[in-house]
N, C-alpha and C positions, 0 to 999 in steps of 0.2 A: 507393499503390500496394497497398496493405495491404489497406485498406478497399474497395478497388475494388469487391467484390461488392453491398456495401452503397450503395455510392454510384452506382455504373453498372449493376450486374448484376440487380437487380429482387429483390435478395435482402434479408432482415434476420434479428435474431437472434428465438431463442422459448425463454421458461421459464416457470414460471408465474407469477413476477412481471410480468413484460413482460404479461400476459394479462391480471393481475387489476388491474394501473394501468387498465385500461380502465373501472373502475366509476366513474371519476371525469367522465367525458364526458357521460353525461347530466345531471348537475349542472350543469356548464361548458354545455351548453348550453339548458338552462332556463334559467340565470340570466347571461345575458349581459349585460341591460341593470342591473344591479345584483345583490349580494353577500347572501346570510345567512349566517349564522355557524352553520349546521346543515345538514350533508346527510344527506337522507333516504336515499337509495340504497345506502348502507356500513351491513351488518348490522342492525341496529334503527334504524338513524342516526348520527352520531357530529359532532364539531366538525368546521365545512368545510375540513382543512386541503386542500383542493383549489383553495383561493383562491390558493394560492402557483404554479398552472399556469394560470391565469388572466393576462390583461393587466393591469399593477397601474401605469397611467399616472402615480398619485399619486408615485411610488417611482423620482425619479431613476436612483439605482444600479442599479434593477432594470430602468429602461428602457435605458440605455446597453448593460448588458450584452445583453440579450434584443434590442437589435439588432445588438451586435457576432454573436451565436450566430447571427440572422437571415442575416445579408451571409454568411456562413462558408457555409450550409446553402442558401443560395437555387437553386448548381447542381444542387441533387440531387431528386430525386422520391418519394424514402423518407423519411417524416417523421422516421424515428428514425436517422437519421443528424446531424440536429443535437446530439445527446448525444458525439457524436466531439468535437464542438469544445475539450468540457473535456481529453480527453486530447492535445488538439492545444495548448491553452492551456499546459497543464501541460509540455510537450516544451517552451516559447517562455520559460514561467517560469523552468523550472530552467535552461535556456538562458544568459538573463542574470542569473542567479545566479552559476553557475559562471563566467562571462565576467567577471564583475566581482570574481570570485575570484581566475582565474587570469590575464587578461588573454589566451586562447588559445582559437579559435575553433573548434580540432578538440575539444579535448576539452570543451567545453563543447557541442559537438554529441554528441559519446559519452554525456557524463550527462544530456544530457536525452533520447537516443534509448532507454538502454536504462531510464529509469523510466518514460515512458507507456510502452513497453512491457513493462513489468515484470506478469509473469503473477498478480499478486495486484492488480493496479493494474485491468489492463486488463478481469479478469474483470468487475469491475462493469458494466462496459458490456454484457456477453454476457447478464447473468444480470436486468438489468433496475434496478440500484442504482444507479440514476445521480444521486440526491442527493448523495451520497457524492462525485462526481467535482468536484463542485459548489465543494464545499470543499477536497478536496485540491489542488488549482490553485491554490491560493492561498499552499499551506503556503512555498513559495520565496522568494516576495516578502514575508512576514513574516520569514523567517531573513535575509535578507540586507539588507533596513531595518532590522535588531533590530541586527543589526553594523554597518552603517553608523551608528548612535545613537552605537556605542562609540567614535567618534573625533567626528564631528560633528553637533550637530541641526540639518538643514537642512528648510528648509519645504517645500520639493519632496517630499523623506522623509516629515512629517509627512501631507501631503496625500496620498501615495497611499496610506499606511497606511490614513487615515478612508475612501478609498476601499473598499481593497481587502478588509477585516474587513466591512464590509456585503456584500460580493458572497460573502464568505464563508460565511454568512448565510443566501442567497438560495434554496439548496436545504433549509434548515432539517432534514437530517439532525446531530439534536442527537447522536449518540455520537461521529460524527468530529469533529464541531465538538469535542466534551469533549480528544478525544486529542491535536489540534492546541493548545489551550490546554494540555493536561500538559506537551507540550514544551516550551510557551512558558514553564512554570512550572520545568521543569529545567533550561532554559538560566538563569533569573535564578538560581535556587538556585546554580548551577554557578561562573555568571560573579562574582554576587556575594561568597560564599563566596574562590574563587580573587582576587577584588580586597581583599578583609581579612587571608587569609592573607600576599598580596606586598607590603600598604598600598599601593596603588596607588589614592589618593585621587580622583583623576581618572578611573579609571574607576568608582570607586565612585556616586561623584557622576550621571555621564552613566545608567549604569544606572539609579539612580532616578528621574531624569528620565525615561528611557525604559519604565520601567514606566510612571509616571503618565500618559504620552504613550498609551500602551496600551492602558491601564485605559479610560483618555477614547474612545479609537477603540470601543472592544468595549460601552461604553455607548452611544456614539454608531450603533454597527450595531444593538443591542439595539431601541434606540428607533424605529430605521426598521423593523426586522421586529417589533416586539411584535403586530402582527395575527397573527402564524404563531403565537407564540411563549406568550403570553397562553392561548391554546386549548390550548396543549401543556400549559401547566403546571396550570391548571385540571381539564382532563379527566386529569390523571393519576393523583390519589387513585382514579378508576373504571376505568382500565383492566387488564387483566389484570396489569400489573405494578406497580397501587397497592392490589388488593384479590383478594378469594375471587371469582370469578361468580355469578350469579345460582343458575346450575343446578346449581355448588359447595356453595350454602347451602344450598338446599333438598335434594338429593338425600343431602346428609350423605357422601356414597361418597367424594371427594377433599375433603383438609382442606389447604388451600391456607399452609402454616405456612412457617416463615422455609427449613428444612430443607427442603421440597418446591420452596420456589422458586428455592433454592442451589441444585437441581440442574439446575432448568430453565435457570438461566442458564448454568450451567459446561456446560452440556453440550456446546458446542462448544468442549470446552479443547483446546490445542496441548498436543504430548509433546514433552518431550526427543530422544528418538529422531525424529522429524518431521522437527527441525533438519538431518536429514543428505537431505531433498528439496531443500534451497536448493543441495547440490552436486549429486545425483542425483531428477531431480522426480519418479521411478516407483519410489522407494524402499519407499513405502507401496501403490504401486498409480497413476496418474498421477490418478486420478478420472474424467471423464467424458472418452473417446475413440471414436475409428470404428473398430469391427472388419471385414473383409472376408475372408475365409477359407473351409472348407468347413463351416465350425459352420452357414453362413447362405447355402447355394451363391452363396459370393462375390458377396456383394450388402453393402451398407453399413450397418453397423447401429451406432446409438451404443450402448455400455455404459458401465460405473461401474466400475472394478477398483480400487476405493478401499478397502484393510482396516486403515486406522490406528483410534484409539480413537474418532475423532468420529463421530457418525453418518453423515455422507455429506461429500462435498468436490467441488464441482465441476471445481476444478482445485489441484493443489499450489501452497504459497506457493513460487513460485520467480522469484528475480529475475533468474537468470543466472551458470552458475559462473562465469563470467570475472569477475562483479562479484564476487562473493563474494570469491575470491580476492586478487581487485585491493584491496578493502575489506582485508581482514585485513593483506596487507603492507603496504597504506597508514598501518595504526593503530601498527604496526612503526617504521616509517621518519619516520612526522610525531606521534613520539608527543610532542613538546616542542610543538606548536599546540596550543592553549587550546580551539578551535572543534573538531578531531578530537578532542579527551578530551572533549566536552562530545556529540558526536555519536556515540562508543562506549558512552557511559553511557546516553544515549537509546536504543539499538538494547538494550542490554542489560537493563536496566531492561524496556522495551517486552515483551522477549522473553520474562522471566519471569512478568510479569504474566499473558502472553498462555496461559502454562501453564494458567491458571485450579484449576481443584480437582485439578491434578497436583501443583502447586507452590502449595500453597494459603499458606503462610506471609506470602507477599508478598501476594496475588491478596485472602486475606482480611483482610488488616488494610486492601486498598484498598474492600471490598466493606460492610465492617461501619464503617467510619470517617469513609470519602472523602464529602465530599456527591455526591447525585448518583450516585456509581457502581452503587449498587446496582440502576439501572432499567435498566441494560445488558447484554444475553444476547451471546453467542459471543466467550470471552475472546480467540482467537483474530484478530479483527477488530484486535485493536489489533498487530498485526504490519504492518499500512499506515506505521507509523511505521519500521519497522524496512528495509521496501520504498522509503520517500524517504530515508531515512539511509545506505545502504550505496551505491548509485551517488555521492551525493557524497563518502562517502569513496573510492571508486574511481577517480572524477576528480582528487580532491586529489593522490590516489597516485600517478596517471599524471605529474600536474603535478613532486610531488617527485622523483619519478626522472627529470625530466629536467634539476631543478636539480641531484641530483648527478652526473650526469656528469663534470662539471672540477672535482667535489673529489678531493683525493688518498687519503680514507679507501673503501677496496678493500671493508670489511667489506660493503658493501650488494650489491658484486658477486655476491660471493660468497652473499650470499643468495639473489638472484635466479637463481644458476647453480643454487645446490643444490637452489632449488624447483623449476627445470624438472629436473632430475634424477626428482628423487622421482617429480612427476607422470608425467614418459615411464617411469619403469619402474611404477607403477601400469596406465597406459595398456596397454604389452605384455606384463603379467599378463593385464589386463581377454582379452585376446586367447589368450593359452596356458592360461590356466585358465576356460576359456568353460565345459566343463561340470558343474567343481566349484560354479562360481559360478552357475549357473543352477539347480544343484541345492539349492544354500545358500538361494536365493531361496524357490525351489517348499518349503522348510522352515521358511521363516517363514510361506508363506499356511498351512501345514495349523496351524502355532503359534496363530495368529488364531484359531482355532477356528469357532461355529457363523457366524462376521458373516464370514468368509471360504469359506464354505463352498457357499454361491451362486453361488461363482466360480471352482469347480472344472474347468468345461471349458474353462476361459479361461487355465489356467496355463500352458499353452507362451505363447501369445500375451503373457502377461506377464511370463514371465520373458527371453522373445526382448525384450522394451520394454525391462525393466530393464538388461540387459544390454548393448543399442544407445546405450542412455541412459546407462552408464557410460563407456561406449569413448568417445562423443559428447566428455563433459565431460570426459574429463582427458586426449585428444588435442587438443581446443580451448587449453584452459588450459597444457599444457605448449606449444603453439604459441605461446600470447600472451609465456608467459615465454621463451622461447627469443628470442621477436622482440624483447624489452625487454633481455633480454642482449648478443644482436647490435645493437643502439641503442646501448650501454653501451659496447661495444667498436669502434663508430663503423663498424660495416659496413652498416647503415641508418639515414638522416636521421630525424628526429624526425617530422615530418609523416606521411612513411612509414608508422614505426610506429604511430602512432596510427590513422590510415587505414586498416591493415591490422586492427589491433584493433575498429575499428567494425564492420567487415565481418566477424571471425571474431563477434562477439558477436549 
């Protein structure tokens, strides 16, 4: 239903990156009977990374994945529809992971839906960054298998890992793959440390075995995809992320020093204030939206209302306010669960690194000393780990709430009730204090200075958007926590509670 305009309506997405991706077509058309290692049609020529988009009959992992994607997209006329396959696949992998954890189908459905529709993930489809999705959808599988390895290492799980790691490499989006490896590194650091502290020798041995298996799977995956990665590796010293351009050297007008590249690498640094967009997505302007009003004679015009510190954004890094608050509650009530602690640590560390030059203590450590990290731009991209972690935490939070119902300890009942009251009060205040709130928001736009001056004519539109988002955020979260409290008091059933949470989301 959500993608029906793409599937059946004859429409597609348009962005600069989607248009420039067409530059590979000439190469592919001219090299149907064989590939060269050089594509002369992009810039003045560069390594033929485009071979990853051609059919690779010699790669069994690619053939299986490509066949599944083709079967999925066969009913649709629009070629771009095939990329939604990875968002659907993400929903399925997340569903089976949470099903493995909670044994509850509705909780699994909730988590899978909120993950695949998370704004910070689904935007990759809109803007043409689809190779990121080919890696992201594998993350829940990796987590599930690593957790399974803690108990018992089964041949089936090993074979699944040996399949999905190469699948993750198919899109060769090195930065997203790096972030997933970073999440796995945090996993092993945390659980090995925990096993040593608790003197759990069995867990320690299982972790060492699973680390060896994971490393072996990575080596197999790199071997399978070596035709792509070797080109990336060889070209890196000559790219804009590895050296000065020829024009820079000749003109002498720009010195691509380490400082200059640091500024280039950190230009999309997230900011602590923008964490509030996880609650109210238009807190710094939403990004791209469609304006229809007197300024355009009531016709639809796309505008970008963002006024935060980054150069621009397409959308806010929003995963859903209900997901955010459920994740927070989950951390509180599930804190004894080691996996919840791991996800919390991962989300916090990823957020701090995403601040880039805004919080240089951790980012600079990574930038200067962590292998390959200095090749990456857009620190805020690391928030993809938060977009994946918080829905899992939210799902585990619902599962824990269900298990708490029959316990005699009423402190969690009080926590849910008090959260409901606070959220309700904020919602009521957003109605009563509408004028002061809009004035405060307009003041923030003015304080943004020159960057927001271009938005002056849209002030009313932006302030109204913010106020509506604020009201909706606290109305629905208050409704969800009221629903949870009603469940704890046996006024609604478990399944009805989860189903309504899915609808509210």
